[in-house]
C-alpha positions in Angstrom: 169.7 118.9 31.6 171.0 120.8 34.5 171.9 123.7 32.2 168.5 123.7 30.6 166.9 123.6 34.0 168.8 126.7 35.0 167.6 128.6 31.9 170.0 127.5 29.3 168.7 127.1 25.7 169.8 125.5 22.4 170.3 127.4 19.2 171.2 126.4 15.7 173.6 128.1 13.2 170.9 130.6 12.4 170.6 131.6 16.1 167.2 130.1 16.2 165.8 128.4 19.4 164.8 125.4 17.4 163.1 123.5 20.3 160.0 125.5 19.6 159.5 123.3 16.6 160.0 120.0 18.3 158.5 120.6 21.8 156.3 123.8 21.6 155.2 123.5 25.2 158.2 122.0 27.0 160.8 123.8 24.8 164.3 123.3 26.1 162.9 121.4 29.2 161.8 118.5 27.0 163.1 115.0 27.9 166.6 114.0 26.8 165.3 111.7 24.0 163.3 114.5 22.5 166.1 117.0 22.7 168.7 114.6 21.3 166.4 113.8 18.4 165.8 117.6 17.8 169.6 118.3 17.8 170.1 115.4 15.3 167.4 116.7 13.0 168.8 120.2 13.0 172.3 118.9 12.1 170.9 116.7 9.4 169.0 119.6 8.0 172.2 121.6 7.6 171.6 124.0 10.4 174.5 122.7 12.6 177.1 125.1 13.9 180.8 125.4 13.2 182.8 124.9 10.0 181.6 121.3 9.7 178.0 122.1 10.8 178.2 119.1 13.2 176.9 120.5 16.4 174.5 123.0 17.9 175.1 125.6 20.6 174.0 125.6 24.3 173.6 129.2 25.4 174.4 130.0 29.0 176.2 133.3 28.9 172.9 135.2 29.2 172.8 133.9 32.8 174.5 135.9 35.6 178.1 134.7 36.2 177.4 134.1 39.9 174.5 131.8 39.0 176.8 129.8 36.7 179.4 129.6 39.4 177.0 128.5 42.1 174.6 126.3 40.2 176.6 124.9 37.3 180.3 124.7 38.4 180.8 121.3 37.0 179.6 122.1 33.4 181.5 125.4 33.5 184.7 123.5 34.3 184.0 120.8 31.8 183.3 123.2 29.0 186.5 125.1 29.7 188.6 121.9 30.0 187.2 119.9 27.1 185.9 122.6 24.7 188.0 125.6 25.6 184.8 127.6 26.2 184.2 130.3 28.8 180.5 129.8 29.5 180.1 133.3 30.8 181.0 134.6 27.3 180.6 131.8 24.8 178.1 129.0 23.8 178.9 125.4 24.5 179.1 123.1 21.4 176.6 120.3 21.9 175.8 117.0 20.2 173.8 114.0 21.2 175.9 111.4 22.9 175.6 108.4 25.3 175.0 109.3 28.9 175.7 105.8 30.3 178.4 103.6 28.9 179.1 99.9 29.1 182.7 99.4 30.1 185.3 97.0 28.7 186.0 94.9 31.8 184.3 91.5 31.1 182.6 90.0 34.1 180.5 87.0 35.0 177.0 87.5 36.6 178.8 87.1 39.9 180.7 90.3 39.3 184.0 88.4 39.0 186.4 89.8 36.3 187.1 87.4 33.5 190.5 86.9 31.9 190.2 84.2 29.2 193.2 81.9 29.1 194.1 78.4 28.2 190.9 77.9 26.3 188.7 78.9 29.2 186.6 81.9 28.3 185.3 82.2 31.8 188.6 82.0 33.7 188.4 84.6 36.5 190.9 86.9 38.1 190.8 85.8 41.7 189.8 88.6 44.1 189.0 91.1 41.4 185.4 92.2 40.9 183.7 95.0 38.8 180.3 96.6 38.5 178.9 99.7 37.0 180.1 101.7 34.0 183.6 100.1 34.1 182.2 96.6 33.7 180.8 94.7 30.7 178.2 92.2 31.9 176.7 92.1 28.4 173.2 93.0 29.5 172.9 96.5 28.0 174.6 98.8 25.6 175.6 102.4 25.6 172.1 104.0 25.6 171.3 105.1 29.1 168.0 104.4 30.7 167.2 104.7 34.4 167.0 100.9 34.5 170.7 100.6 33.3 172.2 102.2 36.4 169.6 100.6 38.6 170.5 97.2 37.2 174.2 97.7 38.0 173.5 98.9 41.5 170.8 96.5 42.6 171.8 93.3 40.7 175.5 93.4 40.0 176.5 95.5 42.9 174.7 93.1 45.3 176.1 90.2 43.3 179.6 91.4 43.9 178.9 91.7 47.6 177.4 88.2 47.7 180.4 86.8 45.8 182.8 88.4 48.4 180.8 86.9 51.3 180.6 83.5 49.6 184.3 83.4 48.8 185.4 84.5 52.3 183.0 82.5 54.4 182.0 79.4 52.5 185.1 78.6 50.4 187.6 80.0 52.8 189.5 81.7 50.1 192.4 84.0 51.2 194.1 86.7 49.4 197.9 86.8 49.4 199.5 89.5 51.4 200.1 92.7 49.5 203.7 93.9 49.3 204.7 97.1 51.1 203.7 100.2 49.2 201.2 98.3 47.0 199.3 100.7 44.8 201.5 103.7 45.5 203.0 103.7 42.0 199.5 103.7 40.4 198.5 106.7 42.6 201.8 108.4 41.7 201.1 107.9 38.0 197.6 109.4 38.2 199.0 112.3 40.2 201.6 113.0 37.6 199.0 112.9 34.8 196.6 115.2 36.6 199.2 117.7 37.6 201.5 117.7 34.6 202.6 121.0 33.0 202.4 120.1 29.4 201.9 122.6 26.6 198.8 121.3 25.0 195.4 121.9 26.7 192.9 119.1 27.2 190.5 120.8 24.8 193.2 120.6 22.0 193.8 116.9 22.7 190.1 116.2 22.6 189.8 118.0 19.3 192.7 116.1 17.9 191.2 112.8 19.0 188.0 113.6 17.1 189.5 115.0 13.9 192.7 112.8 13.7 194.9 115.8 13.2 198.7 115.6 13.7 199.8 116.7 17.1 202.6 119.3 17.2 205.9 118.2 18.6 205.4 119.4 22.2 205.7 117.8 25.6 202.3 116.6 26.8 203.1 114.9 30.1 
């Protein structure tokens, strides 16, 4: 949406700005559901791009490089990292996808993380809470609406806060003392992954994960 707002536009394999068919007035500034549906229709009609005709192209390279750097630094970096695309010279492959995901950490309505054990499906992990895209409170799926994120912030975010207050003040629960250096190993692991010097770029790994190709025998991390 940010790209389209800055003047980016979508084209199919024929180089056609196909949004003229689906939203003659709004064009590429149409709402995300309209744009997603239009992209899907183009792909289903055989006008997708690439060898598999499974995506369309988002054109940005007609915009000045300084505008891309100042207004769209995030998408420029993501396109380079995950698609291997230089947005100042090449189009970005684009397909409809989920914008808001439901995570895999099961929680109760209180925000407390659940770890089923000994036949108790609602057994909690003491002191561990989750809300937002990492959590699965089983109230919505992957399709993002404004209400999804609002629900997590207003309902489950507040519920987590209430749970913490209740546990600390009314039940008098206490957390065990953390050992010296707690969490340092996790930070070190993340730092190693983020700063590794492997031979395979992220874009290649992403392509492999989608196409199930065999990775070459090279050091990754």
